[in-house]
BAMAR-777488 format. One record per residue (C-alpha): residue number from 1; residue in three letters; x, y, z. Coordinates in Angstrom, 3 decimals, padded with zeros to 6 digits, always signed. Example, Ala and Ser with C-alpha at 12.3 -4.5 7.8 and 13.67 -1.06 7.14 Angstrom:
2
  num  residu         u         v         w
    1     ALA  +012.300  -004.500  +007.800
    2     SER  +013.670  -001.060  +007.140
//
This chain:
408
  num  residu         u         v         w
    1     MET  +166.168  +129.614  +119.191
    2     SER  +163.600  +127.008  +120.369
    3     LEU  +160.820  +126.906  +118.027
    4     LYS  +157.847  +128.598  +118.145
    5     ARG  +154.109  +128.415  +116.633
    6     ILE  +152.440  +131.558  +115.816
    7     SER  +148.701  +131.290  +114.761
    8     TYR  +146.317  +134.016  +113.385
    9     LEU  +142.945  +134.410  +113.967
   10     LEU  +141.090  +133.807  +110.171
   11     LEU  +144.996  +132.927  +108.921
   12     PRO  +146.775  +129.608  +108.091
   13     VAL  +149.115  +127.737  +110.829
   14     CYS  +152.823  +129.483  +110.297
   15     ILE  +155.926  +128.002  +111.130
   16     ILE  +159.192  +129.954  +111.731
   17     SER  +162.484  +127.744  +111.960
   18     ALA  +165.873  +128.440  +113.144
   19     ALA  +167.160  +125.804  +110.547
   20     GLY  +166.532  +128.128  +107.817
   21     LEU  +164.126  +130.599  +107.916
   22     PHE  +161.096  +129.579  +105.906
   23     ILE  +157.083  +130.646  +106.452
   24     ALA  +154.590  +127.858  +105.894
   25     CYS  +151.027  +128.347  +105.554
   26     GLY  +149.474  +125.510  +105.234
   27     LYS  +151.742  +124.385  +103.141
   28     SER  +154.846  +122.009  +103.800
   29     PRO  +158.368  +122.709  +101.875
   30     SER  +157.900  +120.375  +099.749
   31     GLY  +154.402  +121.495  +098.117
   32     PRO  +150.905  +120.982  +098.567
   33     LYS  +149.602  +118.057  +100.886
   34     ASN  +145.694  +117.921  +099.625
   35     ALA  +143.838  +114.516  +099.553
   36     PRO  +143.569  +113.786  +095.855
   37     THR  +140.063  +113.882  +094.048
   38     PRO  +138.317  +110.785  +094.817
   39     SER  +136.629  +108.634  +091.626
   40     VAL  +132.851  +107.163  +091.741
   41     LEU  +133.006  +103.229  +091.369
   42     THR  +130.672  +101.555  +089.501
   43     ALA  +130.397  +097.826  +089.025
   44     VAL  +128.071  +095.703  +086.159
   45     ALA  +127.786  +092.165  +086.967
   46     SER  +126.961  +089.457  +084.142
   47     ALA  +126.594  +085.513  +083.977
   48     ASN  +130.963  +085.266  +084.795
   49     GLU  +131.916  +088.502  +084.844
   50     VAL  +132.487  +092.103  +086.401
   51     ALA  +132.887  +095.213  +084.636
   52     LEU  +133.983  +098.327  +086.914
   53     SER  +134.566  +101.672  +085.838
   54     TRP  +135.355  +105.068  +087.550
   55     THR  +135.726  +108.739  +087.079
   56     ARG  +139.094  +110.291  +086.557
   57     CYS  +140.871  +112.121  +088.753
   58     PRO  +141.798  +115.312  +087.159
   59     ASP  +144.696  +116.331  +089.515
   60     ALA  +147.902  +117.250  +088.286
   61     ASP  +150.116  +115.420  +090.964
   62     PHE  +147.977  +112.130  +090.304
   63     SER  +149.989  +108.781  +090.890
   64     CYS  +147.982  +105.797  +090.529
   65     TYR  +144.739  +103.976  +090.786
   66     THR  +144.801  +101.019  +093.177
   67     LEU  +141.576  +098.533  +092.468
   68     TYR  +140.602  +096.366  +095.612
   69     ARG  +138.133  +093.288  +095.694
   70     SER  +136.925  +091.453  +099.083
   71     TYR  +134.291  +088.730  +099.679
   72     VAL  +133.599  +090.692  +103.068
   73     ALA  +132.573  +094.522  +103.264
   74     GLY  +134.688  +097.534  +104.091
   75     ILE  +137.483  +097.161  +102.289
   76     ALA  +138.754  +100.639  +103.534
   77     GLY  +139.181  +099.683  +106.596
   78     ASP  +140.472  +096.000  +106.057
   79     THR  +142.844  +096.180  +102.973
   80     LEU  +144.727  +092.712  +104.350
   81     SER  +141.528  +090.840  +103.759
   82     ALA  +141.244  +092.086  +100.262
   83     GLU  +142.900  +091.096  +097.110
   84     LYS  +144.532  +093.349  +094.782
   85     LEU  +143.348  +093.847  +091.003
   86     GLY  +145.525  +096.049  +089.806
   87     VAL  +147.484  +099.238  +090.044
   88     PHE  +147.048  +101.729  +087.204
   89     THR  +149.568  +104.890  +086.730
   90     ASP  +147.675  +106.080  +083.729
   91     PRO  +145.160  +108.864  +084.779
   92     GLY  +143.378  +108.002  +081.644
   93     VAL  +142.643  +103.943  +082.500
   94     LEU  +139.139  +104.059  +083.901
   95     ALA  +138.118  +100.574  +083.191
   96     PHE  +138.653  +096.916  +084.250
   97     ASN  +137.079  +093.673  +083.822
   98     ASP  +136.890  +091.127  +086.654
   99     SER  +136.366  +087.178  +085.270
  100     THR  +138.458  +085.381  +087.893
  101     LEU  +135.860  +085.411  +091.216
  102     ALA  +135.799  +082.396  +092.938
  103     GLN  +132.155  +083.309  +095.006
  104     THR  +129.281  +084.994  +093.565
  105     THR  +129.287  +087.743  +095.751
  106     ALA  +132.152  +090.349  +095.827
  107     TYR  +132.971  +093.808  +097.007
  108     TYR  +134.999  +096.476  +095.208
  109     ALA  +136.583  +100.024  +096.053
  110     LEU  +138.961  +101.995  +094.365
  111     ARG  +142.036  +103.986  +096.032
  112     THR  +143.227  +106.798  +094.369
  113     THR  +146.880  +107.967  +095.422
  114     ASN  +148.987  +111.456  +094.659
  115     ALA  +152.544  +111.899  +094.427
  116     ALA  +152.871  +113.009  +098.055
  117     GLY  +151.416  +109.550  +098.887
  118     LEU  +148.246  +110.914  +100.050
  119     SER  +145.509  +108.605  +099.016
  120     VAL  +141.313  +108.541  +099.146
  121     TRP  +138.973  +105.824  +098.984
  122     SER  +136.196  +105.659  +096.068
  123     ASN  +132.459  +104.480  +097.192
  124     GLU  +132.291  +100.363  +097.698
  125     GLU  +130.250  +098.623  +095.860
  126     VAL  +128.760  +095.177  +095.889
  127     VAL  +127.662  +092.850  +092.626
  128     VAL  +126.222  +089.605  +092.796
  129     LEU  +126.942  +087.080  +089.740
  130     GLY  +123.733  +086.641  +087.746
  131     ASP  +121.918  +083.060  +087.446
  132     CYS  +124.510  +082.057  +090.162
  133     ILE  +124.079  +079.729  +093.042
  134     VAL  +124.676  +080.981  +096.870
  135     VAL  +125.279  +078.257  +099.237
  136     TRP  +125.134  +078.758  +103.312
  137     GLY  +125.338  +076.372  +106.105
  138     GLU  +127.699  +073.608  +106.786
  139     ASN  +130.546  +072.903  +104.905
  140     ASP  +132.606  +069.887  +105.664
  141     TYR  +131.743  +067.423  +102.444
  142     GLY  +131.982  +070.831  +100.688
  143     GLN  +128.411  +070.814  +099.885
  144     CYS  +128.583  +074.838  +100.133
  145     ASP  +131.460  +075.192  +097.271
  146     VAL  +129.651  +075.621  +093.893
  147     PRO  +131.937  +074.435  +091.145
  148     SER  +133.140  +076.627  +088.618
  149     PRO  +131.722  +078.468  +086.682
  150     ASN  +129.142  +079.529  +088.935
  151     SER  +126.854  +080.592  +086.199
  152     GLY  +123.810  +079.512  +083.775
  153     PHE  +121.788  +077.677  +086.704
  154     THR  +118.304  +077.548  +086.419
  155     ALA  +117.407  +075.870  +089.374
  156     VAL  +118.930  +074.280  +092.886
  157     ALA  +118.382  +070.930  +095.028
  158     ALA  +119.966  +070.599  +098.506
  159     GLY  +120.325  +066.549  +099.988
  160     TRP  +121.836  +065.564  +103.870
  161     ASP  +125.417  +067.140  +102.641
  162     HIS  +125.114  +067.714  +098.931
  163     SER  +124.072  +069.719  +096.242
  164     LEU  +122.649  +069.676  +092.770
  165     GLY  +122.178  +072.615  +090.342
  166     LEU  +120.422  +072.561  +086.561
  167     ARG  +122.101  +074.689  +084.059
  168     ASN  +120.624  +076.066  +081.290
  169     ASP  +122.481  +073.795  +078.886
  170     GLY  +120.431  +070.727  +080.641
  171     SER  +123.512  +069.336  +082.272
  172     ILE  +123.359  +069.087  +086.048
  173     ALA  +126.215  +069.772  +088.370
  174     ALA  +126.648  +067.969  +092.063
  175     TRP  +129.149  +068.397  +094.528
  176     GLY  +129.204  +067.841  +098.030
  177     GLY  +129.478  +064.543  +100.087
  178     ASN  +129.656  +061.393  +097.413
  179     GLU  +130.105  +058.663  +099.738
  180     TYR  +127.141  +056.526  +097.755
  181     GLY  +127.800  +058.261  +094.094
  182     GLN  +125.070  +061.050  +094.798
  183     CYS  +127.269  +063.558  +093.058
  184     ASP  +128.175  +060.907  +090.047
  185     VAL  +125.473  +062.230  +087.276
  186     PRO  +124.925  +059.700  +085.153
  187     SER  +126.119  +059.697  +081.433
  188     PRO  +124.683  +061.553  +079.375
  189     ASN  +124.554  +064.571  +081.784
  190     SER  +122.143  +066.226  +079.216
  191     GLY  +118.576  +066.729  +078.363
  192     PHE  +117.792  +067.504  +082.182
  193     ILE  +114.587  +070.037  +083.250
  194     ALA  +114.360  +069.463  +086.774
  195     VAL  +116.540  +067.674  +089.518
  196     ALA  +115.821  +066.361  +093.311
  197     ALA  +117.725  +065.305  +095.970
  198     GLY  +117.483  +062.889  +098.501
  199     ASN  +119.397  +062.035  +101.602
  200     ASP  +121.844  +060.518  +100.193
  201     HIS  +120.420  +060.231  +096.431
  202     SER  +120.009  +062.436  +093.468
  203     LEU  +117.188  +062.617  +091.000
  204     GLY  +116.939  +064.326  +087.301
  205     LEU  +114.179  +064.747  +085.676
  206     ARG  +114.531  +064.692  +081.610
  207     SER  +112.826  +066.603  +078.892
  208     ASP  +111.410  +063.248  +077.647
  209     GLY  +109.553  +062.813  +080.549
  210     SER  +111.813  +060.037  +082.062
  211     ILE  +113.687  +060.066  +085.617
  212     VAL  +117.494  +059.140  +086.310
  213     ALA  +118.181  +058.304  +089.480
  214     TRP  +121.678  +058.044  +091.668
  215     GLY  +123.609  +057.582  +094.669
  216     CYS  +122.398  +055.243  +097.892
  217     ASN  +120.038  +052.630  +096.451
  218     GLY  +119.993  +050.338  +099.610
  219     ASN  +115.748  +050.772  +099.815
  220     GLY  +115.520  +050.948  +096.108
  221     GLN  +115.346  +054.968  +096.076
  222     CYS  +116.890  +054.745  +092.637
  223     ASP  +114.190  +052.102  +091.166
  224     VAL  +111.983  +054.001  +089.179
  225     PRO  +109.439  +052.243  +088.344
  226     SER  +107.888  +051.491  +085.052
  227     PRO  +107.120  +052.972  +082.621
  228     ASN  +109.685  +055.266  +083.211
  229     SER  +107.756  +058.134  +081.370
  230     GLY  +105.752  +060.947  +081.302
  231     PHE  +106.753  +062.359  +084.521
  232     ILE  +106.252  +065.984  +085.105
  233     ALA  +107.947  +066.633  +088.725
  234     VAL  +110.334  +064.499  +091.021
  235     SER  +111.557  +064.661  +094.306
  236     GLY  +113.568  +062.645  +096.854
  237     GLY  +113.444  +061.935  +100.796
  238     VAL  +115.302  +060.385  +103.156
  239     ASP  +115.257  +056.922  +101.618
  240     HIS  +112.232  +057.009  +099.173
  241     SER  +111.339  +059.224  +096.233
  242     LEU  +108.613  +060.498  +094.559
  243     GLY  +107.566  +061.027  +090.970
  244     LEU  +104.732  +062.954  +089.721
  245     ARG  +102.857  +061.751  +086.108
  246     ASN  +101.645  +063.772  +083.560
  247     ASP  +097.893  +062.369  +083.922
  248     GLY  +098.043  +063.651  +087.950
  249     SER  +098.896  +060.336  +089.221
  250     ILE  +102.045  +059.733  +091.651
  251     ALA  +104.653  +057.214  +091.234
  252     ALA  +106.495  +056.075  +094.812
  253     TRP  +109.447  +054.082  +095.384
  254     GLY  +111.977  +052.988  +097.897
  255     THR  +111.437  +051.881  +101.403
  256     THR  +107.608  +052.301  +102.593
  257     TYR  +108.357  +051.509  +106.052
  258     TYR  +106.366  +053.872  +107.480
  259     GLY  +103.788  +054.018  +104.392
  260     GLN  +105.507  +056.782  +102.389
  261     CYS  +105.208  +055.025  +099.428
  262     ASP  +101.082  +054.174  +099.951
  263     VAL  +099.916  +056.972  +097.934
  264     PRO  +096.240  +057.770  +099.368
  265     SER  +093.291  +057.092  +097.085
  266     PRO  +092.087  +058.420  +094.690
  267     ASN  +095.736  +058.685  +093.375
  268     ASN  +094.817  +061.192  +090.548
  269     GLY  +094.245  +065.195  +090.374
  270     PHE  +097.860  +066.003  +091.826
  271     THR  +100.158  +068.333  +090.591
  272     ALA  +102.909  +068.621  +093.122
  273     VAL  +104.806  +066.332  +095.566
  274     ALA  +107.234  +066.757  +098.109
  275     ALA  +109.437  +063.610  +100.300
  276     GLY  +110.481  +064.152  +103.675
  277     TYR  +111.933  +061.587  +105.827
  278     GLY  +109.298  +058.984  +106.215
  279     HIS  +106.424  +060.983  +105.100
  280     SER  +104.976  +062.169  +101.693
  281     LEU  +103.349  +065.133  +100.842
  282     GLY  +100.937  +065.296  +097.178
  283     LEU  +099.421  +068.921  +096.170
  284     ARG  +095.849  +068.387  +094.701
  285     SER  +094.546  +070.817  +091.959
  286     ASP  +091.811  +071.897  +094.196
  287     GLY  +094.491  +073.532  +096.606
  288     SER  +094.482  +070.838  +099.263
  289     ILE  +097.133  +068.399  +100.908
  290     ALA  +097.043  +065.158  +100.899
  291     ALA  +099.839  +063.764  +103.642
  292     TRP  +100.905  +060.328  +103.966
  293     GLY  +103.664  +057.876  +106.268
  294     ARG  +105.118  +058.903  +109.168
  295     ASN  +103.299  +060.932  +111.507
  296     ASP  +104.956  +060.601  +115.070
  297     SER  +105.355  +064.212  +114.938
  298     GLY  +102.326  +065.766  +113.340
  299     GLN  +103.587  +065.839  +109.998
  300     CYS  +101.281  +064.352  +108.000
  301     ASP  +098.279  +066.137  +110.126
  302     VAL  +097.718  +069.190  +107.600
  303     PRO  +095.887  +071.976  +109.613
  304     SER  +092.729  +073.635  +108.688
  305     PRO  +091.445  +074.985  +106.194
  306     ASN  +093.004  +072.522  +104.154
  307     SER  +092.881  +074.487  +100.991
  308     GLY  +093.988  +077.406  +099.135
  309     PHE  +097.240  +075.812  +098.830
  310     LYS  +099.505  +076.264  +095.819
  311     ALA  +103.353  +074.589  +096.702
  312     VAL  +104.431  +071.992  +099.626
  313     ALA  +107.866  +071.225  +101.103
  314     ALA  +108.490  +068.299  +103.535
  315     GLY  +111.422  +069.042  +106.311
  316     TRP  +112.828  +065.614  +108.188
  317     PHE  +109.776  +065.752  +110.475
  318     HIS  +107.840  +068.338  +109.302
  319     SER  +105.922  +069.892  +106.496
  320     LEU  +104.898  +073.112  +104.662
  321     GLY  +101.933  +074.602  +102.214
  322     LEU  +102.507  +078.064  +100.311
  323     ARG  +098.674  +079.309  +100.178
  324     ASP  +097.394  +081.283  +096.975
  325     ASP  +097.479  +084.421  +099.489
  326     GLY  +101.369  +084.260  +099.725
  327     SER  +101.175  +082.947  +103.298
  328     ILE  +103.333  +079.901  +104.690
  329     VAL  +101.811  +077.145  +106.863
  330     ALA  +104.426  +074.831  +108.684
  331     TRP  +103.286  +071.702  +110.969
  332     GLY  +105.068  +068.727  +112.576
  333     THR  +107.965  +068.866  +114.343
  334     ASN  +108.571  +072.071  +116.190
  335     TYR  +111.736  +071.453  +118.642
  336     TYR  +114.136  +074.262  +116.862
  337     GLY  +111.321  +076.865  +115.646
  338     GLN  +110.605  +075.464  +112.274
  339     CYS  +107.392  +075.704  +112.114
  340     ASN  +106.906  +079.279  +113.451
  341     VAL  +106.870  +081.501  +110.183
  342     PRO  +108.573  +084.605  +110.591
  343     SER  +106.546  +087.796  +110.339
  344     PRO  +105.271  +089.267  +108.185
  345     ASN  +104.091  +086.166  +107.108
  346     THR  +102.874  +087.497  +103.668
  347     GLY  +104.541  +087.852  +099.897
  348     PHE  +105.825  +084.412  +099.733
  349     ILE  +106.314  +082.210  +096.431
  350     ALA  +108.006  +079.187  +096.979
  351     VAL  +109.087  +077.328  +100.218
  352     ALA  +111.864  +074.603  +101.178
  353     GLY  +112.274  +072.315  +104.265
  354     GLY  +115.531  +070.787  +105.567
  355     GLY  +117.135  +068.955  +108.595
  356     ILE  +118.847  +065.746  +109.689
  357     GLY  +119.060  +063.625  +112.613
  358     PRO  +115.919  +061.759  +114.930
  359     TRP  +116.100  +064.858  +117.068
  360     GLY  +113.567  +067.272  +115.091
  361     ASN  +116.791  +068.932  +114.073
  362     GLY  +114.885  +071.031  +111.201
  363     HIS  +115.107  +074.194  +109.223
  364     SER  +113.051  +076.037  +106.656
  365     LEU  +113.210  +078.482  +103.945
  366     GLY  +110.613  +080.902  +102.335
  367     LEU  +111.043  +083.015  +099.115
  368     ARG  +109.553  +086.505  +099.111
  369     ASP  +108.068  +088.254  +096.344
  370     ASP  +110.706  +090.796  +096.608
  371     GLY  +113.874  +088.215  +095.744
  372     SER  +114.640  +088.211  +099.210
  373     ILE  +114.815  +084.919  +101.474
  374     ALA  +113.320  +084.339  +105.033
  375     ALA  +115.144  +081.655  +106.745
  376     TRP  +114.148  +080.204  +110.523
  377     GLY  +114.497  +076.929  +112.665
  378     TRP  +117.590  +075.146  +113.631
  379     ASN  +120.352  +077.070  +112.986
  380     GLU  +123.905  +075.758  +114.809
  381     CYS  +125.621  +075.737  +111.292
  382     GLY  +124.567  +078.941  +109.772
  383     GLN  +122.102  +077.300  +107.817
  384     CYS  +119.378  +079.976  +108.453
  385     ASP  +121.929  +082.946  +108.224
  386     VAL  +120.949  +084.285  +104.440
  387     PRO  +124.147  +085.808  +103.325
  388     SER  +124.276  +089.593  +101.989
  389     PRO  +122.936  +090.895  +100.001
  390     ASN  +119.414  +089.281  +100.843
  391     SER  +118.219  +090.351  +097.367
  392     GLY  +117.761  +089.055  +093.914
  393     PHE  +116.870  +085.018  +094.933
  394     THR  +114.775  +082.991  +092.436
  395     ALA  +114.811  +079.484  +093.716
  396     ILE  +115.660  +077.996  +097.264
  397     ALA  +116.604  +074.906  +098.409
  398     ALA  +117.093  +073.378  +101.943
  399     GLY  +119.559  +070.186  +102.599
  400     GLY  +120.577  +068.899  +105.991
  401     LEU  +122.429  +071.724  +107.391
  402     HIS  +123.014  +073.769  +104.646
  403     SER  +120.937  +076.346  +102.139
  404     LEU  +120.878  +077.423  +098.429
  405     GLY  +119.697  +080.453  +096.740
  406     LEU  +119.833  +080.778  +093.136
  407     LYS  +120.471  +084.705  +091.621
  408     GLU  +118.590  +085.768  +088.928
//
């Protein structure tokens, strides 16, 4: 006798078998085939650890929980790229702490399985470690590989192919290209309150007001002028450096081929500095910007009205100013749109400029008051592709072909 499937309206399907009569109405001979009850997953990130917890599965045929982590979203659809953190056969195990993250952003999901082998996924949770650095773009020299532990940072800086992070203990972490020793922080590596990166050199401002500079010094960009004291801010260009003193004057050293070290008179009343390839910027206390040095691309031609600024940044051949109203003004080379501030041009609280080469390759970053980053300009290496989630940022830095964001 052949198998025959009979169905009735509003009744479960019944199967009659010649091998031995049985009737299965919505059930197989082995018992229930219902999927387990899904758990609700919660993930909470601290500085260097993620605390995970989930709701208990109440099913009598519970078999196990399997916890997964990935650095890309969509674990349920791609378990091959996910890492299995643990398999828990006790239904009462409802928590796990993950302190082995290799990146600052991670995704988690929990799969619950029953005795019949059926499984169901929880919600997927995404977390970002606190006080950590996120880096994206070109990574040919490891400039995007933040050293462990990626936590406790308070400031960031970016050079051509190296990166700097200031820790809350006053030490500096440096990584990436090190051909000139720009990542070899001098001893003692302590007492720093600010960092800056030039093309192939690095600078650190100590709490005593002195500046330490290291790396390439072919043009004296690491020879801080005397007296090396009273500094409150620092910036690095390609072959020159700037230091802002507590009396409002600017010290400039290194190559001055384009006049980038010739601070215009009066050299006082400055509140911020920024160094580009061959030009320099100084923000005055009256909200105006002074710009000097190389100007073949108009990078020193501050747009009118030159007033109402509260921050400055310099890219390779372009310049940026942040106004009191939260808008950004950009001028100079615009071959790759690095001066085309994306809309809405409002709500910005910080700005940064980067780039390399003599062809006008440059990109720009703007930090918004909601913690998100806007990035525009040259994007050949993904330096403008801010990683998700684009939120929770407190500081930014733009390098040659890479970008950095500091998460709170």
